[in-house]
Backbone as numpy.savetxt, mean C-alpha at the origin, in Angstrom:
# Nx Ny Nz CAx CAy CAz Cx Cy Cz
-16.69 -16.13 -22.97 -15.73 -15.67 -21.92 -14.76 -16.79 -21.48
-13.48 -16.45 -21.41 -12.82 -17.56 -20.92 -12.79 -17.86 -19.90
-12.60 -19.11 -18.95 -12.51 -19.52 -17.87 -11.66 -18.39 -17.04
-10.18 -18.03 -17.75 -9.58 -17.32 -16.55 -10.38 -16.31 -16.38
-10.82 -15.22 -17.55 -11.38 -14.03 -17.41 -12.53 -14.01 -16.38
-13.35 -15.07 -16.29 -14.19 -15.28 -15.48 -14.31 -15.37 -14.04
-12.95 -16.10 -13.76 -12.26 -16.47 -12.39 -11.86 -15.36 -11.86
-11.55 -14.12 -12.94 -10.48 -12.97 -12.71 -11.78 -12.06 -12.20
-12.94 -11.94 -12.93 -13.94 -11.22 -12.57 -14.53 -11.87 -10.96
-14.54 -12.74 -11.18 -15.49 -13.09 -9.71 -14.37 -13.17 -8.67
-13.17 -13.15 -8.67 -12.14 -12.79 -7.55 -12.47 -11.23 -7.36
-12.10 -10.27 -8.36 -12.27 -8.97 -8.13 -13.47 -8.63 -7.39
-14.52 -9.31 -7.88 -16.13 -8.82 -7.21 -15.94 -9.16 -5.35
-15.37 -10.03 -5.31 -15.11 -10.54 -3.90 -14.14 -9.85 -3.14
-13.30 -9.55 -3.46 -12.19 -8.82 -3.15 -12.72 -7.13 -2.67
-13.45 -6.72 -3.86 -13.91 -5.32 -3.55 -15.13 -5.27 -2.38
-15.79 -6.22 -2.38 -16.65 -6.56 -1.31 -16.36 -6.65 -0.31
-14.97 -7.21 0.05 -14.66 -7.65 1.03 -13.99 -6.60 1.79
-13.19 -5.72 1.07 -12.17 -4.54 1.27 -13.44 -3.19 1.75
-14.69 -3.07 0.73 -15.70 -1.94 1.18 -16.29 -2.02 2.55
-16.38 -3.51 2.68 -17.42 -3.63 4.00 -16.37 -3.38 4.99
-15.44 -3.92 4.72 -14.41 -3.62 6.11 -14.33 -2.24 6.37
-14.02 -1.67 5.41 -13.86 -0.06 5.20 -14.93 0.88 6.02
-16.46 0.32 5.81 -17.27 0.85 6.17 -17.41 0.82 7.44
-17.18 -0.56 8.05 -17.42 -1.03 9.61 -16.34 -0.73 10.19
-14.88 -0.52 9.77 -13.65 0.30 10.31 -13.39 -0.50 11.93
-13.04 -0.23 12.81 -12.89 -0.44 13.93 -11.88 -1.97 13.60
-11.89 -3.08 14.57 -11.62 -4.16 14.43 -11.38 -4.98 12.87
-12.99 -4.47 12.32 -12.86 -5.30 11.26 -11.89 -5.03 10.12
-11.59 -3.37 10.23 -10.54 -3.07 8.76 -9.02 -3.70 9.48
-9.33 -3.44 10.89 -7.84 -3.59 11.64 -7.33 -5.15 11.08
-8.30 -5.94 11.03 -8.06 -7.07 11.19 -7.64 -7.55 9.46
-8.51 -6.92 8.33 -8.40 -6.57 7.05 -6.86 -6.15 6.81
-6.60 -5.16 7.34 -5.05 -4.19 7.44 -4.06 -5.77 7.77
-4.15 -6.05 8.77 -3.60 -7.20 9.33 -2.91 -8.06 8.40
-4.39 -8.74 7.94 -4.13 -9.72 7.17 -3.28 -9.43 5.64
-3.73 -8.54 5.24 -2.91 -7.75 4.46 -1.12 -7.80 4.16
-0.87 -7.53 5.49 0.14 -7.21 6.08 1.22 -8.62 6.27
0.16 -9.70 6.70 0.80 -11.09 6.76 1.12 -11.79 5.35
0.11 -11.21 4.74 0.24 -12.11 3.21 1.48 -11.28 2.30
1.13 -10.05 2.56 2.56 -9.35 1.82 3.80 -9.94 2.31
4.23 -9.95 3.61 5.02 -10.85 4.06 5.61 -12.41 3.50
4.43 -12.96 3.52 4.75 -14.49 2.91 5.05 -14.29 1.50
4.83 -13.60 0.74 5.03 -13.36 -0.72 6.23 -12.76 -0.51
6.41 -11.51 -0.22 7.90 -11.17 -0.01 9.05 -12.18 0.42
8.76 -13.19 1.51 9.97 -14.15 1.54 10.08 -14.93 1.10
8.79 -15.28 0.24 8.84 -16.38 -1.09 9.25 -15.89 -2.23
9.60 -14.74 -2.36 10.38 -14.40 -3.70 11.48 -13.98 -3.61
11.97 -13.20 -2.33 13.51 -13.01 -1.84 13.98 -14.25 -1.36
13.33 -15.02 -1.31 14.01 -16.18 -0.39 14.50 -16.61 0.85
14.14 -15.72 1.38 14.63 -15.50 2.98 14.94 -16.71 3.71
14.16 -17.69 3.42 14.14 -18.90 4.39 15.24 -19.68 3.98
16.02 -19.34 2.80 17.46 -20.25 2.20 18.42 -18.70 2.97
18.08 -18.02 2.98 19.22 -17.30 3.32 19.69 -16.92 4.86
18.64 -17.00 5.54 19.01 -17.25 6.93 17.49 -17.61 7.88
17.73 -18.76 8.45 16.22 -19.37 8.93 15.69 -18.62 10.12
16.95 -18.09 10.65 16.75 -17.05 12.42 15.81 -15.87 11.68
16.78 -15.10 10.70 15.88 -14.00 10.11 14.65 -14.04 9.77
14.69 -15.23 9.17 12.83 -15.60 8.38 12.17 -15.70 10.03
12.13 -16.73 10.87 11.82 -16.92 11.86 11.31 -15.47 12.44
12.44 -14.80 12.55 12.18 -12.92 13.17 11.48 -12.26 12.62
11.18 -12.80 10.99 10.55 -11.88 10.27 9.06 -12.24 10.76
8.88 -13.31 10.80 7.36 -13.86 10.93 6.94 -13.47 12.60
7.70 -13.79 13.63 7.41 -12.70 14.73 7.60 -11.94 14.94
8.01 -10.84 14.01 7.82 -9.37 13.83 6.32 -9.02 13.46
6.22 -9.72 12.64 4.55 -9.47 11.82 3.27 -10.01 12.37
3.75 -11.00 13.49 2.95 -11.59 13.98 2.72 -10.51 15.61
3.71 -9.80 16.00 3.76 -9.25 17.07 3.16 -7.69 16.83
3.33 -7.35 15.32 2.87 -6.05 15.17 1.20 -6.22 14.98
0.76 -7.39 14.18 -0.56 -7.38 13.81 -1.19 -7.68 15.38
-0.74 -8.44 16.20 -1.53 -8.82 17.36 -1.63 -7.39 17.95
-0.63 -6.66 18.31 -0.74 -5.28 18.79 -1.87 -4.23 18.12
-1.96 -4.52 16.85 -2.86 -4.00 15.91 -4.36 -4.22 16.31
-4.66 -5.26 16.85 -6.09 -5.93 16.92 -6.13 -6.09 18.30
-5.31 -6.52 19.47 -5.86 -6.62 20.61 -4.96 -5.92 21.62
-3.87 -4.84 21.29 -2.74 -4.44 22.11 -3.24 -2.72 22.35
-2.31 -2.06 22.74 -2.38 -0.39 22.74 -1.86 0.02 21.15
-3.18 0.82 20.75 -2.94 1.03 19.34 -1.82 1.93 19.52
-1.51 2.99 20.74 -0.67 4.14 20.61 1.14 3.42 20.69
0.86 1.85 20.75 2.68 1.46 21.03 2.75 0.33 19.45
1.50 0.78 18.52 2.02 0.06 17.47 3.26 0.60 16.80
3.13 1.93 16.29 4.32 2.70 15.61 5.66 2.29 16.43
5.92 2.43 17.24 7.05 2.19 18.10 7.39 0.59 18.32
6.67 -0.16 18.19 6.98 -1.57 18.35 7.44 -2.11 16.78
6.51 -1.61 15.77 7.00 -1.65 14.22 8.42 -0.95 14.27
8.74 0.33 14.86 9.84 0.73 14.40 11.22 -0.40 14.92
10.60 -0.31 16.33 12.04 -1.01 17.16 12.17 -2.69 15.89
11.13 -3.44 15.71 11.23 -4.48 15.06 12.07 -4.50 14.10
11.92 -3.13 13.01 12.75 -2.98 11.91 14.04 -2.72 12.31
14.44 -1.98 13.19 15.44 -1.46 13.66 16.47 -2.75 14.35
15.51 -3.54 15.13 16.50 -5.02 15.58 16.47 -5.58 14.23
15.99 -5.91 13.07 16.34 -6.72 11.85 17.26 -5.95 10.96
17.51 -4.41 11.16 18.61 -3.97 10.60 19.98 -4.11 11.09
20.32 -4.48 12.41 21.38 -4.54 13.29 22.13 -5.71 12.46
21.37 -7.01 12.43 21.79 -7.89 11.85 22.64 -7.92 10.29
21.66 -7.19 9.72 21.94 -6.91 8.30 23.15 -6.30 8.22
23.55 -5.33 8.99 24.64 -4.24 9.13 26.02 -4.91 8.97
25.88 -6.21 10.03 26.99 -6.88 10.49 27.14 -8.32 9.38
26.32 -8.62 8.65 26.39 -8.98 7.61 25.95 -10.89 7.55
25.17 -10.91 8.93 24.46 -12.02 9.43 23.21 -12.13 8.69
22.43 -11.30 8.42 20.85 -11.52 7.63 21.12 -10.39 6.30
20.00 -10.98 5.43 20.08 -10.16 4.43 19.35 -8.65 4.58
19.30 -7.69 3.90 19.19 -6.74 3.71 17.49 -6.65 3.21
16.96 -7.88 2.65 16.15 -7.97 1.97 15.16 -8.42 3.54
15.87 -8.84 4.28 14.78 -9.50 5.74 14.60 -8.15 6.08
15.29 -7.25 6.67 14.94 -6.07 7.21 13.64 -4.81 6.42
13.99 -5.36 5.30 13.11 -4.82 4.11 11.59 -5.29 4.12
11.62 -6.58 3.75 10.65 -7.26 4.37 9.37 -6.78 5.80
10.06 -6.82 6.64 9.54 -6.80 7.96 9.24 -4.94 7.63
10.08 -3.88 7.33 9.35 -2.57 6.62 8.36 -2.68 5.73
8.20 -3.03 4.77 7.68 -2.97 3.64 6.00 -3.65 4.28
6.18 -4.94 4.88 4.85 -5.40 4.88 4.20 -5.20 6.55
4.86 -4.79 7.37 4.77 -4.05 8.30 4.00 -2.72 8.37
4.63 -1.76 7.75 4.24 -0.39 7.19 2.94 -0.71 5.94
3.04 -1.45 5.63 1.67 -1.76 4.73 0.46 -1.96 6.02
0.49 -2.83 6.71 -0.63 -2.86 7.84 -0.83 -1.45 8.60
0.54 -0.96 9.18 0.39 -0.27 10.02 -0.85 1.16 9.52
0.29 1.78 8.19 -0.60 2.97 7.60 -1.63 2.44 7.08
-2.29 1.25 6.49 -3.72 1.25 6.32 -4.50 1.62 7.66
-4.04 0.84 8.37 -5.08 1.00 10.01 -5.28 2.47 10.23
-4.04 3.13 10.16 -4.13 4.38 10.98 -4.90 5.33 9.93
-5.02 5.14 8.74 -5.54 6.10 7.68 -6.89 5.86 8.01
-7.75 4.83 8.16 -8.87 4.30 8.39 -9.42 4.87 9.98
-8.75 4.28 10.77 -8.77 4.59 12.21 -10.25 3.96 12.68
-10.90 5.08 13.37 -12.20 4.36 13.94 -13.34 5.30 13.82
-13.09 6.50 13.29 -14.39 7.41 12.58 -14.82 7.71 11.40
-15.52 8.41 11.14 -16.17 8.86 9.84 -14.79 9.14 8.71
-13.97 10.27 9.69 -13.08 11.26 9.25 -12.31 9.87 8.47
-12.06 8.71 9.11 -10.86 7.99 8.85 -11.70 7.71 7.70
-12.94 7.03 7.55 -13.37 6.39 6.42 -13.78 7.38 5.05
-13.95 8.04 5.21 -13.39 9.36 4.04 -12.09 9.35 3.76
-11.32 9.25 4.72 -9.86 9.29 4.02 -9.54 7.85 3.19
-10.20 6.76 4.12 -9.74 5.56 3.26 -10.20 5.72 1.98
-11.61 5.65 1.64 -12.11 6.08 0.44 -11.72 6.95 -0.44
-10.81 8.23 0.21 -10.08 9.09 -0.87 -9.09 8.78 -1.51
-8.10 7.50 -0.80 -7.06 6.99 -1.04 -7.38 5.72 -2.00
-8.48 5.07 -1.98 -8.92 4.34 -2.56 -9.51 4.70 -4.17
-9.88 6.11 -4.23 -10.50 6.58 -5.74 -8.95 7.17 -5.88
-8.18 7.77 -5.60 -6.96 8.15 -6.09 -6.06 6.89 -6.70
-6.12 5.85 -6.08 -5.26 4.87 -6.56 -5.99 3.91 -7.51
-7.15 3.69 -7.66 -7.97 2.89 -8.45 -7.98 3.76 -9.42
-8.78 4.86 -9.74 -8.71 5.75 -10.75 -7.41 6.01 -11.50
-6.23 5.93 -10.82 -4.70 6.16 -11.44 -4.41 4.55 -12.21
-4.86 3.66 -11.56 -4.79 1.96 -12.05 -5.15 2.14 -13.22
-6.77 2.38 -13.41 -7.93 1.97 -14.15 -7.23 2.51 -15.48
-7.39 3.67 -15.18 -7.23 4.97 -16.43 -5.49 4.82 -17.12
-4.80 4.79 -16.13 -3.05 4.72 -16.57 -3.31 3.20 -17.85
-4.17 2.07 -17.46 -4.01 0.83 -18.20 -4.40 1.33 -19.47
-5.48 2.15 -19.53 -6.79 2.34 -20.98 -5.94 3.60 -21.63
-5.60 4.60 -20.85 -4.80 5.67 -21.81 -3.27 5.03 -22.12
-2.68 4.23 -21.62 -1.69 3.86 -22.36 -1.65 2.97 -23.32
-2.60 2.31 -23.42 -2.90 1.16 -24.42 -3.65 1.65 -25.67
-4.22 2.72 -25.50 -4.95 3.64 -26.47 -3.80 4.60 -27.12
-2.96 5.35 -26.45 -2.17 6.10 -26.86 -0.53 5.81 -27.20
-0.23 5.07 -26.14 1.16 4.21 -26.31 2.17 5.48 -26.49
2.83 5.32 -27.06 4.49 6.52 -26.68 5.59 5.91 -26.34
6.26 6.68 -25.75 7.83 6.21 -24.82 7.40 5.47 -23.70
8.12 4.79 -23.37 8.00 3.73 -22.33 8.35 4.32 -20.66
7.63 4.34 -20.01 8.16 4.90 -18.91 9.36 4.35 -17.63
9.52 3.19 -17.87 10.56 2.53 -17.05 10.85 0.80 -18.01
11.27 1.04 -19.39 11.48 -0.19 -19.68 12.03 -1.24 -19.33
13.08 -0.89 -18.62 14.04 -1.99 -17.61 13.51 -2.62 -16.52
12.37 -1.99 -16.24 11.36 -2.41 -14.82 10.30 -2.72 -14.98
9.32 -2.38 -15.97 7.92 -2.80 -16.47 7.74 -2.24 -17.75
8.09 -3.05 -19.01 7.90 -2.70 -20.17 6.76 -2.20 -20.93
5.79 -2.71 -20.08 4.39 -2.25 -20.68 3.70 -0.75 -20.19
4.58 -0.58 -19.40 4.00 1.06 -18.81 4.97 2.14 -19.49
3.88 3.56 -20.04 4.29 4.25 -20.54 3.88 5.52 -19.95
4.51 6.60 -20.76 4.79 8.11 -20.16 2.89 8.58 -20.26
2.59 8.13 -21.64 1.21 8.66 -21.55 0.34 7.97 -20.69
0.43 6.50 -20.37 -0.55 5.74 -19.42 -0.46 6.52 -17.94
1.03 6.96 -17.78 1.16 7.69 -15.98 0.66 8.93 -16.05
0.88 9.77 -17.01 0.06 10.84 -17.23 -1.24 11.11 -16.64
-1.71 10.00 -17.92 -3.35 9.96 -17.81 -3.86 9.37 -16.58
-3.36 8.69 -15.98 -3.61 7.88 -14.69 -3.50 9.13 -13.84
-2.41 9.95 -13.54 -2.28 10.83 -12.64 -3.45 11.79 -12.74
-3.98 12.25 -13.97 -4.84 13.44 -13.73 -6.06 12.54 -13.74
-6.32 11.22 -13.65 -7.60 10.36 -13.34 -7.37 10.46 -11.71
-6.27 10.51 -11.19 -6.17 10.04 -9.72 -6.70 11.35 -9.05
-6.19 12.48 -9.75 -6.50 13.53 -8.86 -7.89 13.99 -8.79
-8.56 13.56 -10.17 -10.05 13.83 -10.55 -10.75 13.42 -9.48
-10.78 11.61 -9.27 -11.03 10.91 -8.31 -10.96 11.28 -6.97
-9.87 11.73 -6.49 -9.83 12.13 -5.28 -10.56 13.21 -5.06
-10.40 14.00 -5.84 -11.31 15.81 -5.74 -12.71 15.29 -5.58
-13.01 14.51 -6.43 -14.46 14.39 -6.21 -15.00 13.41 -5.24
-14.18 12.38 -4.76 -14.50 12.00 -2.71 -14.73 13.06 -2.08
-13.40 14.00 -2.01 -13.39 14.63 -0.99 -14.45 15.84 -1.21
-15.36 16.37 -2.09 -16.21 17.26 -2.49 -17.50 16.45 -1.96
-17.54 14.87 -2.22 -18.95 14.28 -1.66 -18.82 14.57 -0.08
-17.96 14.54 0.72 -17.81 14.64 2.10 -17.72 15.96 2.87
-16.70 17.06 2.09 -16.82 18.61 2.54 -16.40 19.34 1.51
-16.91 20.44 1.64 -17.04 21.87 0.97 -15.47 22.11 0.53
-14.97 22.59 -0.65 -13.97 23.01 -1.22 -13.15 23.69 -0.22
-12.01 23.49 -0.46 -10.88 23.79 0.76 -9.38 24.18 -0.20
-9.48 24.59 -1.23 -8.49 25.46 -1.84 -7.37 24.07 -2.63
-6.21 24.42 -2.35 -5.69 23.35 -3.39 -4.91 22.04 -2.68
-4.99 22.19 -1.55 -4.65 21.37 -0.55 -5.04 19.62 -0.96
-6.11 19.22 -1.29 -6.42 18.12 -1.72 -6.36 17.78 -2.83
-6.53 18.66 -4.03 -5.65 18.09 -5.02 -4.15 17.83 -5.18
-3.45 18.72 -4.39 -2.03 18.29 -4.28 -1.65 17.03 -3.73
-2.50 16.90 -2.48 -2.36 15.63 -2.03 -2.63 14.49 -2.87
-3.80 14.62 -3.71 -4.02 13.55 -4.65 -3.01 13.14 -5.55
-2.49 14.42 -6.13 -1.49 14.28 -7.36 0.01 13.29 -6.53
0.27 14.04 -5.29 1.12 13.17 -4.33 1.10 11.49 -4.46
-0.42 10.93 -3.96 -0.80 10.07 -3.98 -0.77 9.40 -4.98
-0.80 9.86 -5.98 -1.40 9.07 -7.03 0.33 8.79 -8.19
1.12 9.55 -8.12 2.48 9.32 -8.22 3.25 8.43 -7.37
2.82 8.53 -6.15 3.50 7.57 -5.06 2.94 6.07 -5.47
1.84 5.78 -5.85 0.95 4.87 -6.30 1.48 4.05 -6.95
2.07 5.07 -8.47 2.54 4.44 -9.34 4.35 3.92 -9.21
4.57 4.84 -8.44 6.00 4.52 -7.63 6.22 2.99 -7.19
4.76 2.69 -6.48 4.86 1.75 -5.99 4.70 0.21 -6.45
3.79 0.59 -7.79 3.56 -0.04 -8.78 5.23 -0.61 -9.42
6.00 0.30 -9.89 7.20 0.30 -10.23 8.14 -0.54 -9.34
8.08 -0.17 -8.13 8.86 -1.05 -7.15 8.53 -2.52 -7.25
7.37 -3.21 -6.83 6.87 -4.23 -6.99 7.43 -5.04 -8.38
7.34 -4.17 -9.49 7.82 -4.83 -10.62 9.03 -4.92 -10.90
10.00 -4.31 -9.77 11.43 -4.03 -10.11 11.72 -5.39 -8.99
11.28 -5.71 -8.02 11.24 -6.81 -7.04 10.97 -8.24 -7.85
9.93 -8.24 -8.45 9.72 -9.53 -9.38 10.73 -9.78 -10.72
11.02 -8.70 -10.91 12.04 -8.66 -12.19 13.69 -9.47 -11.91
13.80 -8.63 -10.10 14.95 -9.07 -9.53 15.45 -10.46 -9.45
14.02 -11.09 -9.06 13.91 -12.46 -8.50 13.24 -13.36 -9.73
12.82 -12.82 -11.00 12.67 -13.88 -11.70 11.43 -14.35 -11.38
10.27 -13.51 -11.17 9.04 -14.16 -10.90 7.98 -13.33 -11.52
6.96 -13.85 -12.14 5.80 -13.30 -12.78 4.89 -12.98 -12.05
4.50 -13.33 -10.80 3.51 -12.82 -9.97 3.95 -12.82 -8.51
3.66 -11.95 -7.59 3.93 -12.67 -6.17 4.11 -13.72 -5.59
2.55 -14.24 -6.44 2.35 -15.62 -5.65 0.81 -15.91 -6.31
0.43 -17.00 -5.96 -1.27 -17.32 -6.51 -2.11 -17.49 -5.55
-1.97 -16.65 -4.40 -3.14 -16.71 -3.78 -4.71 -16.10 -4.09
-4.28 -15.01 -5.23 -5.91 -14.90 -5.65 -6.06 -15.55 -6.63
-7.14 -16.11 -7.29 -7.14 -16.83 -8.45 -7.75 -15.75 -9.37
-6.81 -15.83 -10.67 -6.81 -14.94 -11.88 -6.27 -13.84 -11.24
-5.84 -13.28 -10.58 -4.84 -12.21 -10.41 -3.39 -12.34 -9.88
-2.97 -13.57 -9.18 -1.72 -13.70 -9.22 -2.18 -13.50 -7.09
-0.80 -12.46 -6.41 -0.99 -12.49 -5.26 -1.18 -11.12 -4.89
-1.01 -11.08 -3.65 -1.92 -9.98 -2.46 -1.22 -8.95 -2.88
0.25 -8.83 -2.98 1.35 -7.83 -3.52 1.17 -6.86 -4.76
0.73 -7.80 -5.70 0.25 -7.84 -7.00 -1.02 -6.80 -6.94
-1.92 -6.90 -6.13 -3.15 -5.99 -6.13 -2.78 -4.92 -5.04
-2.19 -5.04 -4.40 -2.01 -3.82 -3.06 -0.60 -2.72 -3.19
0.29 -3.30 -4.35 1.41 -2.45 -4.51 1.53 -0.84 -4.49
0.18 -0.50 -5.25 0.24 0.76 -5.73 -0.29 1.41 -4.22
-1.64 0.51 -3.76 -2.10 1.11 -2.49 -1.15 1.55 -1.26
-0.61 0.56 -1.06 0.18 0.57 0.01 1.52 1.90 -0.36
2.11 1.79 -1.61 2.69 2.85 -1.26 2.31 4.69 -1.21
0.93 4.75 -1.75 0.11 5.80 -1.62 -0.12 5.86 -0.12
-0.23 4.96 0.83 -0.52 4.80 2.32 0.88 5.47 2.99
1.92 4.67 2.47 3.13 5.34 2.89 3.39 6.62 3.01
3.10 7.17 1.69 3.03 8.44 1.65 2.44 9.45 2.56
1.15 9.21 2.58 0.40 9.88 3.54 1.07 9.61 5.13
1.11 8.59 5.09 1.95 8.15 6.68 3.37 9.22 7.00
4.16 8.99 6.01 5.69 9.84 6.19 5.33 11.33 5.62
4.17 11.78 5.06 4.37 13.16 4.95 3.78 13.59 6.33
2.47 13.00 6.93 2.05 13.33 7.95 2.97 13.73 9.30
4.06 12.99 8.92 5.14 12.79 10.22 6.38 13.82 9.55
6.37 14.09 8.50 7.51 15.44 8.03 6.64 16.59 8.52
5.19 16.81 8.41 4.64 18.24 8.57 4.90 18.26 9.83
4.41 17.16 11.10 4.81 17.36 12.58 5.99 17.74 12.60
7.41 17.03 12.27 8.18 17.03 12.51 8.97 18.47 12.32
8.44 19.20 10.98 9.26 20.63 11.09 8.37 21.73 11.45
7.09 21.32 12.08 6.57 22.35 13.07 5.70 23.24 12.14
5.15 22.25 11.09 3.94 23.05 10.64 2.51 22.31 10.94
2.56 22.13 12.32 1.30 21.47 12.95 1.31 20.47 13.64
0.56 20.21 14.44 0.04 18.78 14.86 -0.83 18.11 13.69
-0.65 16.48 14.00 -1.33 16.17 13.12 -2.41 14.67 14.22
-3.57 15.44 13.99 -4.65 14.40 15.32 -4.77 13.22 14.84
-4.94 12.98 13.22 -5.26 11.77 12.55 -5.02 12.31 11.03
-4.59 11.18 10.52 -4.10 11.16 9.46 -5.35 11.56 8.25
-6.96 11.23 8.76 -8.08 11.91 7.72 -8.11 13.43 7.79
-7.39 13.79 9.01 -7.80 15.27 9.19 -6.62 15.69 8.09
-5.48 15.11 8.35 -4.25 15.51 7.81 -4.74 15.88 6.00
-5.40 14.84 5.84 -5.39 14.36 4.23 -6.32 15.43 3.89
-7.28 15.71 4.44 -8.24 16.81 3.78 -8.12 18.61 4.40
-6.71 18.61 5.44 -6.36 20.00 5.52 -7.07 20.50 6.51
-7.70 19.26 7.45 -8.87 20.19 8.74 -8.07 19.97 9.88
């Protein structure tokens, strides 16, 4: 076994252990993990898109925004986190409209901030939030693993050759099927069967996760980088590991908001929404 593969395996074991432990404990521990992910993602986004070279003021505002969002998640009023996040994104968008800041600046705050906010919102502080977070993990990880193996075994037409030449339609379809099955298996381990809602949500999250993977590949190709960073030994950067996960969390977040907005029922928690409770 090569040294690089050994390092990759050890890093993966540590990452999985930390993530699952934080998910089990929930509360402050998970919010701390979500906040750290958001901060690391912003660091990598800013490095790849060279935000510091585009506008030092914008870059400083980006770090201020992320610090404010994470600080409020950890120590502030939870109900103010989403309005604070929305306000900071809007504030970063206004200079981009008049050309003083890059749109990549506003995009970085949106992507990084929502990564932290949506993760924390799904986990919450109760047992339902724990089940919801495990459900999302199962969908995303099953999709990712099976897409890789099915794609290599079957091959065939490329999914998005200009963005990610290694991905195939066979892998995407195989991964989606695995994601749905993984999500249903987790849901059934916590609750009784409740119709088609859970597999439909799992399907939606699986597709969203794969779009997130392609989105990060687009960013890296756009700026000519192989990995988002080298923060994780043997794995590259944090964005490389959470690109699918955070897009799946975005999907839950906005789907729940959409259901509430069109009057299809109030969403008491994202966990209850995910399982149709």
